[in-house]
C-alpha positions in Angstrom: -134.5 2.9 78.8 -132.8 -0.5 79.4 -131.2 -1.6 76.2 -132.3 -5.3 76.2 -135.8 -4.0 76.3 -135.8 -1.4 73.6 -137.3 -3.6 70.9 -139.1 -5.8 73.4 -140.8 -3.0 74.9 -141.6 -1.4 71.7 -143.3 -4.6 70.6 -145.9 -7.0 72.0 -143.3 -8.2 74.7 -144.3 -5.0 76.5 -147.7 -6.5 76.9 -148.1 -9.0 79.8 -150.2 -11.8 78.5 -153.1 -13.5 79.8 -154.3 -16.5 81.9 -155.4 -19.8 80.6 -159.0 -18.9 81.5 -158.9 -15.7 79.6 -157.5 -17.3 76.5 -160.7 -19.3 76.4 -162.9 -16.4 77.5 -161.8 -13.9 75.0 -164.2 -13.0 72.3 -164.2 -11.0 69.0 -166.4 -7.9 68.6 -169.7 -7.9 66.8 -168.6 -4.7 65.1 -166.8 -4.5 61.8 -164.9 -1.9 60.0 -162.0 0.4 60.9 -162.7 2.7 63.8 -161.6 6.2 64.4 -158.3 6.3 66.1 -159.3 8.2 69.2 -162.4 8.9 71.3 -163.0 12.3 72.7 -160.9 13.7 69.7 -160.2 17.4 69.4 -158.5 19.1 66.5 -154.9 17.9 66.0 -152.4 19.9 68.0 -150.0 22.0 65.9 -147.2 20.6 68.0 -146.6 16.9 68.2 -148.0 15.9 71.6 -145.1 13.3 72.0 -142.4 15.9 71.7 -142.8 17.1 75.3 -143.7 15.2 78.5 -147.5 15.1 78.9 -148.7 18.0 81.2 -151.6 15.8 82.4 -151.7 14.3 85.9 -148.8 11.8 86.4 -147.8 12.5 82.8 -150.9 10.6 81.7 -151.0 10.2 77.9 -152.7 12.8 75.8 -154.9 10.4 74.0 -157.3 13.3 72.9 -154.4 15.0 71.0 -152.7 12.1 69.3 -153.4 11.4 65.7 -151.9 8.9 63.3 -149.6 11.5 61.7 -147.9 12.1 65.0 -146.4 8.7 65.4 -143.7 8.5 62.6 -142.2 12.0 63.3 -142.1 11.1 67.1 -140.4 7.8 66.4 -137.9 9.4 64.0 -136.9 12.1 66.4 -137.0 9.7 69.3 -134.5 7.3 67.6 -132.4 10.3 66.6 -132.2 11.7 70.1 -131.6 8.4 71.6 -128.7 7.6 69.3 -127.2 10.9 70.2 -127.6 10.2 73.8 -126.0 6.8 73.3 -123.1 8.3 71.3 -122.4 11.0 74.0 -122.1 8.1 76.6 -120.0 5.9 74.3 -117.7 8.7 73.2 -116.9 10.3 76.6 -113.2 10.8 77.3 -113.7 10.3 80.9 -113.2 6.9 82.4 -116.3 4.9 82.7 -118.3 5.1 85.9 -121.6 3.7 87.0 -123.0 7.2 87.0 -121.7 8.4 83.6 -122.4 5.2 81.7 -125.1 2.9 83.3 -127.2 5.6 84.9 -127.1 7.7 81.8 -128.3 4.7 79.7 -131.1 4.2 82.2 -132.2 7.7 81.5 -131.8 7.7 77.8 -134.6 7.3 75.3 -137.3 9.4 77.0 -139.2 10.6 73.8 -138.8 7.1 72.0 -140.2 5.3 75.1 -143.1 7.9 75.3 -144.2 7.4 71.8 -143.6 3.6 71.7 -145.6 2.8 74.7 -148.7 4.6 73.3 -148.2 3.3 69.7 -147.7 -0.3 70.6 -150.6 -0.2 73.1 -152.9 1.2 70.4 -151.5 -1.3 67.8 -153.0 -4.0 70.1 -156.0 -2.3 71.7 -157.3 0.0 68.9 -155.5 -0.4 65.6 -156.5 0.6 62.1 -155.0 0.4 58.6 -152.7 3.4 59.0 -151.2 2.0 62.4 -150.7 -1.4 60.9 -148.8 0.2 58.0 -146.7 2.3 60.4 -146.1 -0.9 62.5 -144.8 -2.7 59.3 -142.5 0.1 58.4 -141.2 0.4 62.0 -140.4 -3.2 62.5 -137.0 -3.2 60.7 -136.2 0.3 61.7 -136.6 -0.3 65.4 -134.6 -3.6 65.1 -131.8 -1.6 63.3 -132.1 1.1 66.1 -131.6 -1.6 68.8 -128.6 -3.2 66.9 -127.0 0.3 66.6 -126.9 0.4 70.4 -126.3 -3.1 71.4 -123.6 -3.7 68.8 -121.7 -0.4 69.6 -118.3 -1.5 70.4 -117.2 1.6 72.2 -120.3 1.5 74.5 -119.7 -2.2 75.2 -116.1 -1.5 76.1 -117.3 0.9 78.9 -119.8 -1.6 80.1 -117.3 -4.4 80.1 -114.7 -2.3 82.0 -117.3 -1.6 84.7 -118.4 -5.2 84.8 -114.9 -6.5 85.3 -114.5 -4.3 88.5 -118.2 -4.5 89.6 -117.3 -5.8 93.1 -114.9 -2.8 93.8 -117.3 0.0 92.8 -119.1 0.3 96.1 -122.5 -0.4 94.6 -125.6 -1.6 96.3 -127.1 -4.9 95.3 -129.7 -3.4 92.9 -127.0 -1.5 91.1 -124.7 -4.4 90.8 -127.6 -6.4 89.4 -128.2 -3.7 86.8 -124.7 -3.5 85.7 -124.6 -7.4 85.4 -127.7 -7.4 83.4 -126.4 -4.7 81.0 -123.3 -6.9 80.4 -125.2 -10.0 79.8 -127.8 -8.2 77.6 -124.9 -6.8 75.3 -123.2 -10.2 75.1 -126.4 -12.0 74.2 -127.2 -9.4 71.5 -123.8 -10.0 69.8 -121.5 -7.4 71.3 -118.7 -9.8 71.4 -119.1 -11.0 67.7 -116.9 -10.1 64.9 -117.8 -7.3 62.7 -118.9 -9.7 59.9 -121.0 -11.7 62.4 -122.6 -8.5 63.7 -123.6 -7.6 60.2 -125.4 -10.9 59.7 -127.0 -10.4 63.1 -128.4 -7.0 62.0 -129.9 -8.7 58.9 -131.4 -11.4 60.9 -132.9 -9.0 63.4 -134.5 -6.9 60.6 -135.9 -9.8 58.8 -137.4 -11.4 61.9 -138.9 -8.2 63.1 -140.8 -7.7 59.7 -142.0 -11.4 59.6 -143.3 -11.3 63.3 -145.3 -8.2 62.6 -146.8 -9.6 59.5 -147.6 -12.9 61.3 -149.5 -11.1 64.0 -151.4 -8.9 61.6 -152.5 -11.8 59.6 -154.0 -13.4 62.7 -156.3 -10.5 63.4 -157.2 -10.2 59.6 -158.1 -14.0 59.5 -160.4 -13.6 62.6 -162.2 -10.7 61.0 -162.3 -12.4 57.6 -163.5 -15.8 58.7 -166.5 -14.8 61.0 -169.2 -17.4 60.7 -172.3 -16.4 58.7 -175.5 -18.1 59.6 -178.7 -17.8 57.6 -181.4 -18.7 60.1 -182.3 -18.1 63.7 -183.2 -21.9 64.0 -179.6 -22.9 63.5 -178.7 -20.9 66.6 -180.8 -22.8 68.9 -179.1 -23.2 72.3 -177.7 -19.8 72.3 -179.1 -17.2 74.7 -181.4 -14.5 73.2 -178.8 -11.8 74.0 -176.1 -13.6 72.1 -178.5 -14.2 69.1 -179.4 -10.6 69.0 -175.6 -9.8 69.1 -175.1 -12.0 66.1 -177.9 -10.3 64.3 -176.4 -6.8 65.0 -173.0 -8.1 63.7 -174.6 -9.2 60.5 -176.5 -5.9 60.1 -173.2 -3.9 60.4 -171.8 -6.2 57.6 -174.9 -5.5 55.4 -176.1 -9.0 55.9 -179.7 -8.1 57.0 -181.8 -11.1 58.1 -178.6 -13.2 58.8 -176.4 -13.8 61.8 -172.6 -13.4 62.3 -170.7 -15.4 64.9 -167.1 -13.9 65.4 -164.1 -16.0 66.1 -161.8 -15.5 69.1 -158.1 -16.2 69.0 -158.1 -19.7 70.6 -158.9 -23.0 68.9 -162.1 -23.4 70.9 -165.0 -21.0 70.4 -167.5 -20.2 73.3 -170.7 -20.8 71.1 -169.8 -24.5 70.9 -170.8 -25.1 74.5 -174.4 -24.2 73.7 -175.2 -24.7 69.9 -177.5 -27.7 69.4 -176.8 -27.8 65.7 -173.9 -30.3 65.4 -173.2 -29.4 61.7 -172.8 -25.6 62.6 -170.6 -26.6 65.5 -168.4 -28.5 63.1 -168.4 -25.6 60.7 -167.3 -23.1 63.4 -164.6 -25.3 64.9 -163.2 -26.5 61.4 -163.0 -22.8 60.4 -161.3 -21.9 63.6 -158.6 -24.7 63.2 -157.9 -23.8 59.7 -156.8 -20.2 60.4 -153.5 -19.3 58.9 -153.2 -22.6 57.0 -156.0 -22.5 54.5 -154.1 -20.6 51.7 -155.0 -17.1 50.6 -153.4 -13.7 51.6 -153.4 -14.4 55.4 -151.8 -17.8 55.2 -149.1 -17.9 57.9 -147.2 -21.2 57.1 -144.4 -19.5 55.1 -144.0 -16.8 57.6 -143.7 -19.2 60.5 -141.3 -21.4 58.7 -139.0 -18.5 57.9 -139.2 -17.1 61.6 -138.2 -20.4 63.0 -135.4 -20.9 60.7 -134.0 -17.3 61.2 -134.4 -17.5 64.9 -132.4 -20.7 65.1 -129.7 -19.2 62.8 -129.5 -16.2 65.1 -129.2 -18.5 68.2 -126.4 -20.5 66.5 -124.6 -17.2 65.6 -124.6 -16.4 69.4 -123.2 -19.8 70.3 -126.4 -21.6 71.3 -127.8 -24.8 69.8 -131.2 -23.4 69.1 -133.7 -20.5 69.9 -135.1 -22.4 72.9 -131.8 -22.8 74.6 -131.1 -19.1 74.0 -134.3 -18.0 75.5 -134.5 -20.3 78.4 -131.1 -19.3 79.7 -132.6 -16.2 81.2 -135.7 -17.7 82.5 -136.1 -19.3 86.0 -136.2 -22.7 84.1 -132.8 -22.0 82.7 -132.5 -25.1 80.5 -134.3 -26.9 77.7 -134.0 -30.0 79.6 -135.9 -28.6 82.6 -138.7 -27.4 80.5 -139.0 -30.7 78.6 -139.0 -32.7 81.8 -141.7 -30.6 83.3 -143.9 -30.9 80.2 -143.2 -34.7 79.9 -144.1 -35.4 83.5 -147.4 -33.5 83.2 -148.5 -34.9 79.9 -149.3 -38.5 80.7 -151.7 -37.7 83.7 -153.3 -34.9 81.7 -154.0 -37.2 78.8 -155.2 -39.9 81.1 -157.8 -37.4 82.7 -158.9 -36.1 79.2 -159.3 -39.7 78.0 -161.6 -40.5 81.0 -163.5 -37.3 80.3 -163.8 -38.2 76.7 -165.3 -41.6 77.7 -167.9 -39.9 79.9 -168.9 -37.5 77.1 -169.1 -40.5 74.7 -171.4 -42.3 77.0 -173.7 -39.2 77.0 -173.8 -39.4 73.2 -174.7 -43.1 73.4 -177.4 -42.5 76.1 -178.9 -40.0 73.6 -179.2 -42.9 71.1 -176.7 -41.1 68.8 -174.2 -43.1 66.8 -171.5 -40.7 66.1 -168.0 -40.7 67.7 -167.1 -37.7 69.9 -165.3 -35.0 67.9 -163.5 -31.9 69.0 -166.5 -29.8 68.1 -168.7 -31.8 70.5 -166.5 -31.5 73.5 -167.7 -28.3 75.0 -171.4 -29.0 74.2 -171.4 -32.3 76.1 -169.2 -31.0 78.7 -171.8 -28.4 79.7 -174.5 -31.1 79.7 -172.3 -33.3 81.9 -171.7 -30.3 84.2 -175.4 -29.7 84.4 -176.1 -33.4 85.2 -173.2 -33.9 87.6 -173.5 -30.6 89.6 -177.1 -29.7 88.7 -176.2 -26.3 87.1 -174.9 -24.9 84.0 -172.8 -21.8 83.1 -175.8 -19.7 82.0 -177.2 -19.9 85.5 -174.2 -17.9 86.7 -174.2 -15.0 84.3 -177.0 -13.0 86.0 -174.8 -12.8 89.0 -171.7 -11.6 87.2 -172.4 -8.1 86.0 -169.3 -6.4 84.8 -169.3 -3.4 87.1 -170.1 -5.6 90.2 -167.3 -8.0 89.3 -164.8 -5.1 88.9 -165.7 -2.9 91.8 -167.3 -5.2 94.4 -165.0 -8.2 93.4 -161.6 -7.2 92.0 -161.3 -3.9 93.7 -162.8 -5.1 96.8 -160.3 -8.0 97.2 -157.4 -5.5 96.6 -158.9 -3.1 99.2 -159.2 -5.9 101.8 -155.7 -7.3 101.1 -153.7 -4.2 100.5 -155.7 -1.3 101.8 -155.7 0.5 98.6 -158.9 2.3 97.2 -160.1 3.4 93.8 -161.8 6.6 92.4 -163.0 6.8 88.8 -161.7 9.7 86.8 -163.8 11.0 83.9 -161.6 14.1 83.4 -158.7 12.3 81.8 -159.0 11.6 78.0 -159.5 7.9 76.7 -158.7 6.5 73.3 -162.1 4.8 72.9 -165.5 5.6 74.4 -165.8 2.4 76.5 -162.4 2.8 78.3 -162.4 3.7 82.0 -159.9 5.3 84.2 -159.3 5.1 88.0 -157.0 6.8 90.4 -155.6 4.3 92.9 -154.8 5.5 96.4 -152.7 4.1 99.2 -154.3 3.4 102.6 -152.9 6.6 103.8 -154.5 8.5 101.0 -151.5 9.1 98.8 -151.8 8.4 95.1 -150.3 5.1 94.1 -151.0 5.3 90.4 -153.6 5.1 87.7 -155.5 2.1 86.4 -157.0 2.0 82.9 -159.8 -0.6 82.1 -160.5 -1.6 78.5 -162.9 -4.6 78.8 -164.9 -4.8 75.5 -164.1 -6.6 72.2 -164.0 -4.7 68.9 -162.5 -5.5 65.5 -159.7 -3.0 66.1 -158.4 -5.1 69.1 -156.3 -8.2 69.2 -157.8 -11.2 70.9 -157.1 -12.4 74.4 -156.4 -10.3 77.4 -153.4 -8.5 78.7 -151.9 -5.8 80.8 -149.4 -3.0 79.7 -147.8 -0.1 81.4 -147.9 3.5 79.8 -145.7 4.7 82.6 -143.6 2.4 84.8 -142.5 3.3 88.4 -139.0 4.3 89.0 -137.2 6.1 91.8 -134.5 7.3 89.5 -137.0 8.9 87.1 -139.4 9.9 89.8 -142.4 8.3 88.1 -145.6 6.7 89.3 -147.2 3.8 87.4 -150.0 4.1 84.9 -151.1 0.6 83.9 -153.9 -0.8 81.7 -155.9 -4.1 81.7 -157.5 -5.3 78.4 -160.2 -8.0 77.8 -162.5 -9.1 74.9 -165.9 -9.3 76.5 -168.7 -9.1 74.0 -170.4 -5.8 74.4 -174.3 -6.1 74.7 -176.9 -4.3 72.9 -177.7 -0.8 73.9 -179.2 -0.6 77.4 -178.5 -4.2 78.2 -176.3 -5.3 81.1 -172.8 -6.9 80.5 -173.2 -10.4 82.0 -169.9 -12.2 82.2 -169.0 -15.9 82.0 -167.1 -17.3 85.0 -164.0 -17.6 82.7 -164.2 -13.8 82.0 -164.6 -13.2 85.7 -161.5 -15.2 86.4 -159.6 -13.4 83.7 -160.6 -10.1 85.1 -158.9 -11.1 88.5 -156.0 -12.5 86.7 -155.2 -9.3 84.7 -155.6 -7.2 87.7 -152.9 -9.3 89.4 -150.5 -8.1 86.5 -151.7 -4.5 87.3 -151.0 -4.9 91.0 -147.5 -6.1 90.1 -147.0 -3.0 88.0 -148.6 -0.6 90.5 -146.9 -1.9 93.6 -143.4 -1.6 92.0 -141.0 0.1 94.3 -137.5 0.1 92.7 -134.9 2.6 91.7 -134.2 1.6 88.1 -136.7 1.5 85.3 -135.2 -1.6 83.9 -136.5 -3.6 87.1 -139.9 -1.9 87.3 -143.1 -3.9 87.9 -143.6 -6.9 85.4 -140.0 -6.7 84.0 -139.2 -10.2 85.4 -138.5 -13.6 83.7 -141.3 -14.7 81.4 -141.8 -17.9 83.4 -142.2 -15.8 86.5 -144.4 -13.0 85.3 -147.7 -14.9 85.2 -147.1 -16.1 88.8 -148.5 -13.0 90.7 -151.4 -12.6 88.3 -152.4 -16.4 88.7 -152.4 -15.9 92.5 -154.8 -13.1 92.2 -157.3 -15.5 90.5 -157.8 -17.2 93.8 -159.9 -14.2 95.1 -162.6 -14.8 92.4 -163.8 -17.8 94.4 -162.8 -16.8 97.8 -166.0 -17.0 99.7 -165.9 -13.5 101.2 -165.1 -11.9 97.9 -167.6 -14.0 95.8 -170.4 -13.3 98.2 -169.7 -9.6 97.8 -169.7 -9.3 94.0 -171.9 -12.3 92.9 -175.2 -10.6 93.2 -178.2 -10.6 90.7 -178.0 -7.7 88.3 -181.8 -7.0 88.6 -182.8 -7.9 92.2 -179.4 -7.3 93.9 -179.9 -10.7 95.7 -176.8 -12.7 96.4 -176.0 -15.8 94.5 -177.9 -18.7 96.3 -175.5 -20.7 98.7 -176.4 -23.9 96.8 -175.3 -22.4 93.5 -172.2 -20.9 95.2 -171.2 -24.4 96.4 -171.8 -25.8 93.1 -169.4 -23.3 91.5 -166.7 -24.2 94.1 -167.2 -27.9 93.7 -166.4 -27.8 90.0 -162.9 -26.4 90.2 -161.3 -29.7 89.0 -164.0 -30.5 86.4 -162.8 -30.8 82.8 -159.2 -30.2 83.9 -158.0 -33.1 81.7 -159.1 -31.2 78.7 -157.8 -27.9 79.8 -154.4 -29.2 80.8 -154.0 -31.3 77.6 -154.9 -28.5 75.2 -152.5 -26.1 77.0 -149.6 -28.6 77.1 -150.1 -29.4 73.5 -149.6 -25.8 72.5 -146.5 -25.6 74.9 -145.1 -28.7 73.4 -145.6 -27.4 69.8 -143.8 -24.1 70.9 -140.8 -26.0 72.2 -140.6 -28.5 69.3 -140.4 -25.6 66.8 -137.9 -23.7 68.8 -135.5 -26.6 69.7 -134.7 -26.9 65.9 -131.6 -25.9 64.2 -131.9 -23.7 61.1 -131.6 -26.6 58.7 -134.2 -28.5 60.6 -137.0 -25.9 60.2 -140.0 -27.3 58.5 -140.9 -25.9 55.1 -144.2 -24.1 54.8 -145.9 -27.2 53.3 -144.6 -29.2 56.3 -145.7 -27.1 59.2 -149.0 -28.8 60.1 -147.5 -32.3 59.6 -144.5 -31.2 61.9 -147.1 -30.0 64.5 -149.0 -33.3 64.4 -145.7 -35.4 64.6 -144.6 -33.3 67.6 -147.8 -34.0 69.5 -147.7 -37.7 68.6 -144.1 -38.0 69.8 -144.9 -36.4 73.1 -147.9 -38.7 73.6 -150.3 -35.9 73.8 -152.1 -36.1 70.3 -155.9 -36.4 70.8 -158.1 -35.6 67.9 -160.8 -34.6 70.3 -158.5 -32.1 72.1 -156.6 -30.0 69.6 -153.8 -27.5 70.9 -155.2 -24.3 72.4 -153.4 -22.5 69.6 -152.3 -24.3 66.4 -148.9 -23.1 65.1 -150.4 -20.9 62.4 -152.4 -18.6 64.8 -150.2 -18.9 67.9 -149.7 -15.2 68.5 -147.9 -15.7 71.8 -144.8 -17.1 70.0 -144.6 -14.0 67.8 -144.6 -11.7 70.9 -142.7 -12.4 74.0 -143.5 -16.0 74.5 -141.5 -17.7 71.8 -140.1 -20.9 73.6 -142.0 -19.6 76.6 -145.6 -20.7 76.5 -144.6 -23.3 79.1 -144.5 -20.3 81.5 -148.1 -20.6 82.6 -147.8 -24.0 84.0 -144.3 -23.2 85.3 -145.6 -20.2 87.1 -148.7 -22.1 88.3 -146.5 -24.3 90.5 -145.6 -21.1 92.4 -149.2 -19.9 92.3 -150.7 -23.1 93.7 -148.1 -23.3 96.4 -148.7 -19.6 97.3 -152.5 -20.2 97.5 -151.7 -22.9 100.2 -149.8 -20.2 102.1 -152.7 -17.9 102.1 -155.0 -20.6 103.2 -152.6 -21.5 106.0 -152.4 -18.0 107.1 -156.2 -17.1 107.2 -156.4 -15.7 103.7 -157.7 -12.2 103.0 -155.9 -10.3 105.7 -154.0 -7.0 105.4 -150.9 -8.5 107.1 -150.8 -11.3 104.4 -151.2 -8.7 101.6 -148.4 -6.6 103.1 -146.1 -9.5 103.4 -146.7 -10.5 99.7 -146.3 -6.9 98.6 -143.1 -6.2 100.5 -141.2 -9.4 99.8 -142.3 -9.9 96.2 -144.8 -7.6 94.3 -142.8 -4.4 95.0 -139.5 -5.8 94.0 -140.0 -6.2 90.3 -136.9 -7.6 88.6 -134.4 -6.1 91.2 -133.7 -9.5 92.7 -133.5 -13.0 91.4 -137.1 -14.2 90.7 -136.9 -17.5 92.7 -135.2 -15.7 95.6 -138.1 -13.4 95.7 -140.4 -16.5 96.0 -138.2 -17.9 98.7 -138.3 -14.5 100.5 -142.0 -14.7 100.4 -142.7 -18.4 101.1 -139.7 -19.2 103.3 -138.8 -22.2 101.2 -138.6 -23.5 97.5 -141.8 -24.2 95.7 -143.5 -27.6 95.8 -145.4 -29.1 93.0 -148.0 -31.1 95.1 -150.6 -28.2 95.3 -150.6 -27.9 91.5 -151.2 -31.6 90.9 -154.1 -31.6 93.3 -155.6 -28.4 91.8 -155.6 -29.9 88.4 -156.6 -33.5 89.4 -153.2 -34.9 88.3 -152.3 -36.3 91.7 
């Protein structure tokens, strides 16, 4: 296992995050309580199922045999074996070679990786009290384990010796890149520090790991604790009957018969705000959402955030950087704080200008209704949907009957991949799953050979964190001889028994987006595990997935999956045209709320340790950062406020800008597909060969140039978002 990834892979950084659309589309479950750990469970095996490689097809995880009590022993043995392997490498008497040092490190940690991929996947997709407690216990232990390797002086001496003579070792380009990455990873971890400095580094890493885990767990607890209880059906006027029934069922599960429960999702905005006619209820829902993590009580995140920001900054300065952002951005395609600040600064003014114009249109609708209130954040979605209906003569609810989940998945997402890449899919019901709604598909190449396995986990539940993401249970590697097993997760509200799952257009786009990550993982064709699939810079990883969103509205694909769930009739061409005509609608709001969150992320992480705001100052700091950037709008709060900004506790600290950065590449790539006649096999093969299959084995921007034939241009993004 690559050393820089030991703790990242064993945490949320393993999990590729989501598109902007899915952040809005994700919903919380209508269920409550802690679930059983596994579906299809059989009696616990006498032998820990993690101790040996899974005997199932392609080493598919033995979900049916895993129980809570297996995790800790497997982690303990895995760390012990891994340290023994590393010790054997570091303490060799033979002179360091690429084979006896770097290759052996790539092969080390097999048991630890096996248990970690399943455990951290379950911690996000299907957690419970026991797993959360194990997670809290493991956080400092895994941080210490990583330090024991990355701060091993004998091991670094061998890597350094190879690095200094790398051009004379006769290595191919991918191997040289691997060696260089190891050297840089060790230096950035503190391998060159004094022993006293390394001791402080270990303390910082352990403290940060504990705080990050607690912060993320608090977010999930707040969402479940703050679900909105409504007393009467009349208050829910505007919601569909299916959503009202789901709210009633959620209340019954909580023992609140005769009442209704509206769960919160992880973003600031909540989907019910678009339809609820009751303005006071809209205000209650939105105000509750915005208060998460900063209202006091046991799940308040202000002190945790303050401590994390301070400790990250101290760690960065210990390594010779001015702040955490500078440390993080050095290894991204952006490379510098200045580059990110410039991009955000150049996009903010036109975004705010567009949002201001949109706000004026919404305020005029309020006036036309003979209302005398000023537009507030909890009114935005409601009046936006009315404006959409007036301007384009349709609303989102007209679309849902044409977006039944299985049609979208198989006749949309899979169909586009089949047309573009020639791959096919066959559902497997013989492989175990960790929850009854999870689905498994074997994926085949055009010639019939198995490419890998795709796992789909689409429904929300209280054991699942918000949002949508992809993770890999097994990554492709020529060295290890492994084929990929990847999973996509969403948070679509599960309908009542017997009812179809009708998706919003945002949820549809999210499904295409996440499958773009899955393709990136499945198409990987590299030698070393370190470079497999989505193991690329954070501000590049969202690019292939954002490209895949284009097929959601590509006419041939949309016509194939957008059929009425009852009649099978295709979506009327007039409605289809209206969908396509709204692509830049409300983009001022969408861009402003996204940029606001990105600016808060950067502002927090560009501080020195002595500048970190105290807990009581966190919310004031956020407000001041937005005001200073010229993006403060009361009607448009950040997509995530600082105290429930889970991205920056995972792999996106100082990295939330990545979505807009990647979208520059995405928009330019969409133009390439349009210029080259779109959904053609030769186009897909070119994209796969030059970029999707290469993982992190080459420089990310060089991969883009290999595909596009030139550097990216920003003009297509500006047109897409109406910022030109």
